[in-house]
C-alpha positions in Angstrom: 11.8 -5.6 24.1 10.4 -2.2 24.8 7.8 0.0 23.2 7.3 3.7 23.6 3.8 5.2 23.5 5.0 8.6 22.2 8.1 7.8 20.0 8.2 11.4 18.6 9.4 12.5 22.1 12.6 10.5 21.7 15.9 12.4 21.2 18.2 11.3 18.4 21.8 10.8 19.6 23.3 9.6 16.3 23.9 6.4 14.4 20.1 5.5 14.5 20.2 5.6 18.3 17.6 7.4 20.5 17.2 8.2 24.1 14.3 9.2 26.3 13.6 12.8 26.9 11.7 14.5 29.7 8.6 14.3 27.6 8.9 10.5 27.0 6.5 8.1 28.7 8.0 5.2 30.5 8.8 2.3 28.1 6.6 -0.7 28.2 9.0 -3.6 28.6 7.9 -7.2 27.8 8.4 -10.3 25.7 8.8 -9.8 21.9 5.5 -10.5 20.0 3.3 -9.5 22.9 1.5 -6.3 23.7 1.9 -4.8 20.3 5.7 -5.2 20.4 7.5 -6.4 17.3 9.2 -9.7 16.9 12.9 -10.6 16.6 14.2 -12.7 13.7 17.7 -14.0 14.0 19.8 -13.7 10.9 17.3 -11.4 9.2 18.6 -8.6 7.0 16.7 -5.3 6.9 15.5 -4.5 3.4 16.4 -1.1 2.0 13.5 1.4 1.3 15.3 2.7 -1.8 13.7 2.1 -5.2 16.9 1.4 -7.2 15.1 1.8 -10.6 13.9 5.3 -9.7 17.3 6.3 -8.4 19.0 5.2 -11.6 16.4 7.1 -13.6 17.0 10.2 -11.5 20.8 9.8 -12.0 20.4 9.6 -15.8 18.2 12.7 -15.9 20.6 14.6 -13.7 23.6 13.6 -15.9 21.8 14.7 -19.0 21.0 18.0 -17.4 24.7 18.4 -16.4 25.8 17.6 -19.9 23.4 20.1 -21.4 24.6 22.8 -19.0 28.3 22.2 -19.8 27.5 22.5 -23.6 25.8 25.8 -23.0 28.8 27.1 -21.1 31.2 25.9 -23.8 29.1 27.5 -26.5 28.9 30.8 -24.6 32.7 30.7 -24.2 33.2 30.1 -27.9 30.8 33.0 -28.8 32.6 35.3 -26.4 36.0 34.4 -27.9 34.7 35.0 -31.5 33.3 38.4 -30.3 36.6 39.4 -28.8 38.4 38.3 -32.0 36.0 40.4 -34.2 36.8 43.5 -32.1 40.5 43.2 -32.8 
């Protein structure tokens, strides 16, 4: 396993992959769990950092806002049609 002293100097190459840049320090290669390097767990699944309750709440709020906006547009359209009919 390798650790990088200045990870902000890595260059993203897509799909969560990074490569060294000219500003990167040489990686410190060693055994996992030593020298401040992380450990490797076989069969472990990475947990998501998304709070599902918050995201559903945001979705409901956005849906309600969308519904309110569509009602406003419908009402303005109806008022416009009534105004045009009055003019005739």
